[in-house]
C-alpha positions as CSV (number, residue, x, y, z in Angstrom):
1,M,-5.3,-1.6,-18.1
2,R,-2.2,-3.8,-18.0
3,V,-1.0,-6.1,-15.2
4,I,2.4,-4.9,-13.8
5,T,2.7,-7.6,-11.1
6,S,0.6,-10.1,-9.3
7,F,0.5,-11.2,-5.7
8,D,0.0,-14.8,-6.7
9,D,3.3,-14.8,-8.6
10,L,5.4,-13.6,-5.7
11,E,6.9,-15.1,-2.5
12,P,6.3,-13.5,0.9
13,V,9.2,-12.2,2.9
14,P,9.5,-11.5,6.7
15,W,8.9,-8.0,8.0
16,A,12.0,-6.1,8.8
17,N,11.3,-6.8,12.5
18,G,10.4,-10.4,11.9
19,A,6.9,-10.0,13.5
20,G,5.0,-10.9,10.3
21,E,5.3,-11.3,6.5
22,T,4.6,-9.2,3.4
23,T,4.6,-9.7,-0.3
24,E,6.3,-6.8,-2.2
25,L,4.6,-5.8,-5.4
26,V,7.0,-3.0,-6.2
27,S,10.4,-2.3,-4.5
28,L,11.9,1.1,-4.0
29,T,14.4,0.3,-6.8
30,D,11.7,-0.9,-9.2
31,S,9.6,2.2,-8.7
32,R,12.1,4.4,-10.5
33,A,11.3,2.7,-13.8
34,L,7.6,2.8,-13.2
35,T,7.4,6.5,-12.2
36,P,10.5,8.4,-13.3
37,G,10.8,11.9,-11.8
38,R,8.8,10.9,-8.7
39,L,10.0,10.0,-5.2
40,R,10.8,6.3,-4.9
41,W,8.0,4.2,-3.4
42,R,7.4,0.6,-2.3
43,L,4.1,-1.2,-2.4
44,S,3.4,-4.4,-0.5
45,I,0.6,-6.6,0.8
46,A,1.0,-7.6,4.5
47,R,-0.6,-10.5,6.2
48,L,-2.2,-9.5,9.5
49,D,-2.9,-12.5,11.8
50,R,-2.1,-11.2,15.3
51,P,-1.3,-8.0,17.1
52,A,2.3,-6.9,16.4
53,E,4.5,-3.8,16.2
54,F,5.2,-2.4,12.8
55,S,8.8,-2.3,11.6
56,P,10.4,1.2,12.0
57,L,11.1,2.6,8.6
58,P,12.7,6.1,9.0
59,G,12.4,8.4,6.0
60,L,9.3,6.7,4.6
61,A,5.8,8.2,4.5
62,R,3.5,5.3,5.0
63,T,-0.1,4.7,3.9
64,F,-1.8,1.6,5.4
65,L,-5.1,0.2,4.1
66,P,-6.6,-2.9,5.8
67,I,-8.5,-5.1,3.3
68,G,-11.7,-6.7,4.2
69,A,-11.6,-5.9,7.9
70,E,-11.4,-3.1,10.4
71,V,-8.3,-3.0,12.5
72,V,-7.1,-0.9,15.4
73,L,-3.7,0.8,15.3
74,E,-1.8,2.5,18.1
75,I,0.3,5.4,16.5
76,D,2.6,7.2,19.0
77,G,0.3,6.2,21.9
78,Q,-2.9,7.3,20.1
79,V,-5.4,4.4,19.3
80,Q,-7.4,4.7,16.1
81,S,-9.7,2.4,14.1
82,V,-8.7,2.0,10.5
83,T,-11.3,0.8,8.0
84,P,-11.0,-0.5,4.4
85,A,-12.6,2.7,3.3
86,V,-10.0,5.2,4.7
87,P,-6.3,4.5,4.8
88,A,-4.2,5.5,7.8
89,R,-1.1,7.7,7.1
90,F,1.9,8.0,9.3
91,R,5.7,8.3,9.1
92,G,8.1,5.4,9.3
93,E,9.8,7.0,12.4
94,Q,6.5,6.8,14.4
95,K,5.9,3.9,16.9
96,V,3.0,2.0,15.3
97,S,1.4,-1.3,16.5
98,L,-1.5,-3.3,15.4
99,V,-3.4,-3.7,18.6
100,G,-6.9,-4.8,17.5
101,L,-7.8,-7.4,14.9
102,E,-11.0,-9.4,14.9
103,D,-10.1,-11.8,12.0
104,P,-6.9,-12.3,10.1
105,C,-6.8,-10.1,7.0
106,F,-4.4,-8.4,4.6
107,A,-3.3,-4.8,4.4
108,L,-2.0,-2.8,1.4
109,N,1.0,-0.6,2.3
110,L,2.4,2.2,0.2
111,M,5.7,3.6,1.5
112,V,7.2,6.7,-0.1
113,D,10.8,7.6,0.4
114,V,10.4,11.3,1.3
115,D,14.2,11.5,2.1
116,D,14.9,10.5,-1.6
117,A,17.3,13.4,-2.5
118,A,17.9,11.9,-6.0
119,G,14.2,11.8,-6.7
120,A,11.7,14.5,-7.2
121,V,12.0,18.0,-6.0
122,S,9.3,17.9,-3.3
123,E,6.8,15.6,-1.6
124,R,4.2,16.9,-4.2
125,E,5.8,14.4,-6.5
126,A,5.0,11.6,-4.1
127,L,2.6,8.8,-5.1
128,E,-0.6,8.7,-3.0
129,M,-3.1,6.0,-2.3
130,S,-6.9,6.3,-1.9
131,T,-10.1,4.4,-2.3
132,G,-13.1,5.8,-4.1
133,F,-10.8,8.1,-6.1
134,T,-12.6,9.6,-9.1
135,G,-9.7,11.5,-10.8
136,R,-7.0,10.1,-13.0
137,G,-4.8,7.4,-11.4
138,L,-1.5,5.9,-12.5
139,F,-2.1,2.5,-11.0
140,A,-4.8,0.4,-9.3
141,V,-4.5,-2.6,-7.0
142,N,-7.6,-4.8,-7.3
143,L,-8.8,-5.8,-3.9
144,N,-11.1,-8.6,-5.0
145,S,-11.0,-11.3,-7.7
146,I,-13.0,-10.6,-10.8
147,P,-13.1,-12.5,-14.2
148,G,-9.7,-11.9,-15.9
149,H,-8.0,-10.6,-12.8
150,S,-6.9,-12.3,-9.6
151,R,-6.9,-10.4,-6.3
152,F,-4.0,-8.1,-5.5
153,Q,-2.7,-7.4,-9.0
154,L,-1.0,-4.0,-9.6
155,L,-2.5,-2.6,-12.8
156,R,-1.2,0.3,-14.9
157,L,-4.1,2.5,-15.9
158,D,-4.4,4.0,-19.4
159,E,-4.7,7.8,-19.8
160,A,-8.5,8.0,-19.8
161,E,-9.3,4.6,-18.3
162,V,-12.3,4.3,-15.9
163,L,-12.5,1.2,-13.7
164,P,-15.7,-0.9,-13.9
165,D,-18.2,-0.4,-11.0
166,H,-17.7,-4.0,-9.8
167,F,-13.9,-3.4,-9.5
168,D,-13.0,-2.8,-5.8
169,A,-9.6,-1.1,-6.0
170,A,-7.1,1.1,-4.3
171,I,-5.9,3.8,-6.6
172,L,-2.3,5.2,-6.7
173,H,-2.2,8.7,-8.1
């Protein structure tokens, strides 16, 4: 596996609505070079330290994974707990708020430009994120530090690569 980018080397930026900050690992523009022929995507690590509304991002399919803590989201009026084991999925047009947070934590956000007419033919060509994935992935984001890798690095996986058991990661496939 090869490091593509590292959280520690990047500066955080404000959310589009100014209610928090995030560190962008991959921009919509940069994703074209990483995954030609797929819909454009963006990957970021958000800092969650208080309840706040999410920025509206029309045209993007969003996958949200809290890291190290359970959080509570309100999505279009429906309250749901989101754990580090199962990401929440919603559209950028939806009204989403973080309404419950026991302790400050981070969250991994994958946003896919499903309105990307110049990209792939269909949403089947969209990148997806999961935990505990056993198939072939294109990338992994390590969620903990291990020898040789700091936390929140985006790693490109080789064709037949299997991640070590002690490697807690979100897989992009």
